[in-house]
C-alpha positions, 0 to 999 in steps of 0.5 A: 903054349896056346893062348887059350891055355895061357888065359886059363892060368891068369889067376894062378899067375897073378896069385903066384901059385904056378910052378916055376917052369909053367910060370916061365912058359906063361910069361914068355908067351905074354912077352910075345903075344900082344893080345894075351898081354893086353888081356892079362893087364885087363884081368889084373886091373879088374882083379884090383878093382874088385879087391877094393870094393867094400865088403857087404853081408850077403842075404841069407837066401843068396846061396840058394838063389845063386845055385838055382840061377846057375843050374838054369844057366848051365842047362841053357848053355848045354842046349846051345853048346857045339860038341868038340869045340871046348866052348862049354867049359869056358862058357860055364865059368863065365856064366858063373862069374856073371851070376855071382858078381855081375860083369860090367862091359866098357863101351867104346864111344865112336865118331865117324865121317864118310871115311873113317870111324874112330873110337876110344875105350879100354886100355890095352898097353903100357907103351907111352905112344905107339900105333899097332894093328888090331882087327885089320885097322890101326890103333893108337895106344897112348899112356902119357907121362904128363897131361897130353892132348890127342886130336884125330880128324878126317876130312876136316871133321873132328873125330876125337879130341880130349885131354889124357891124364898122366899114366891114363891108358887109352886106345883109339881105334880107326875103322874104315867106313865107305868105299874109298881109302880114307885118311885120319890125321892124328896129333898127340900133344905138341908132336907134328900130326901123323896120318893113318891111311886105311885102304877101302879093300885088300886089293893087290892090283898095284898102282899106276902112274901118279902125280901129287903130294907125298900123302896122296902118293902113300894113299895110292900105294895103300889102296893099290896094295891093300896095306894100312900106312901110318906116316909122320910127314913133317915136311911135304916135299911138294908135287911128285911124279912116279910111275908105279906100274909093274912095281911091287909094294917095296919098289913102289914105296922106294920110288915114291920116297926116293930123295924125300928124306923119308924111309919106310918099314913094315912093323906091327902089321902095317907100313910106317913112314918116318 
């Protein structure tokens, strides 16, 4: 089932009015699709928030005013619509909702240095702690069971530092800034800091001879192969010497990590090193 169709059925799914077979198909899609699952959780939260609002008596002329504005909004949408894209029907529904109740958008507070831009904003998942890829950049998702601090730094500059309350869903986005690969150190609670390395581009040129620390080696691989790497480096093994010339991504990572006790895996669109 396509994402657009699933999102059209959010209301029926929440109100439990879908037929059993269709409900199972929608739920199966949500189990597999991170984006739709996040959108549905946001829909449920918004639905609950709206339901808690106090009831007010509408002005006598509201119906006429809404009809007038809606007619005008639909006319404007038709002027801008592109034939064959199925956009008009969805847009009109969104316009109607905005006209009747208004739509509040949650802004994302952002911080940046020359290398990484970090922002925190809307919740997207119920996982206690995980890192995923979104729009080509790593995203830290946090939903702690107890009060937890989170701190993100880059090049010595503090990008994010705050206390997250229990069951408070938070999403921290790390976006690349500048022309060089950037590293952002992330510390959650008492855990050892982990590093997120974001390449400056999508190079597939590979890497050459290398000498330096483990993190610097991961940075060279990230830049050489165009992959985001998130690493939990508890103990840096010291200076490493590796020649990456002619190696593919897997071979380069194995060569760098050999004898260090660390392992890697590809997951959620990024490389994890633990």
